[in-house]
VODRENKE-42813 format. One line per 5 residues: for each residue x, y negated, z negated of C-alpha. Coordinates in steps of 0.5 Angstrom, whole numbers, plus 500, padded with zeros to 3 digits. Layout:
residues N
X,Y,Z; ...
This chain:
residues 106
496,453,474; 494,448,480; 493,441,478; 486,439,477; 484,446,475
478,447,470; 478,451,464; 472,453,461; 471,457,455; 465,463,456
462,466,449; 462,473,449; 454,473,449; 454,469,456; 459,473,459
456,480,458; 449,478,460; 449,471,463; 450,468,470; 457,465,469
459,472,467; 457,476,473; 460,470,477; 466,471,473; 466,479,474
465,478,481; 471,473,483; 475,478,479; 473,484,482; 474,480,489
481,478,487; 483,485,485; 481,488,491; 485,483,495; 491,484,491
490,492,492; 490,491,500; 496,486,500; 500,491,496; 498,497,500
500,493,506; 507,492,503; 507,499,501; 506,501,508; 511,497,511
516,499,506; 515,506,508; 515,505,515; 521,501,515; 525,507,512
522,512,517; 524,507,522; 531,506,519; 532,514,519; 530,515,526
535,509,528; 541,512,525; 539,520,526; 534,521,531; 535,523,538
532,519,543; 526,521,548; 524,515,552; 521,510,548; 520,515,542
525,518,537; 525,525,534; 527,525,527; 528,532,525; 530,534,518
528,538,512; 525,535,506; 522,537,500; 515,534,498; 518,529,493
525,527,497; 521,522,502; 518,519,495; 525,518,492; 528,515,498
523,509,498; 521,509,491; 514,511,492; 511,517,489; 510,524,493
502,522,493; 503,515,496; 508,518,501; 504,523,503; 498,519,504
502,513,508; 504,519,512; 497,521,514; 495,514,515; 501,513,520
499,520,524; 492,518,524; 494,511,528; 498,515,532; 504,511,530
508,518,528; 507,525,529; 510,531,524; 509,538,523; 511,542,516
516,546,520
């Protein structure tokens, strides 16, 4: 806690229906969203870095681009980056929509 932080006890009645409860709820919700977005950015960066390192080591250069050709099961990229298969799939789709990477299932 920071020096000078104020601690205030809120009775459960006040929290459920009172203005303080609504304010606290809104603040907690806002902080939760901020944390979620921050973690998403960190996760995206980790997956991008892993793909970049793979391309650097095993990719073939074509101008400014690298071709990285390998066959992986759906779960293997997740194991390589310590993320779930679903998280890697979502991130890969996001990167494809932004034009950062292209890929095919072949």
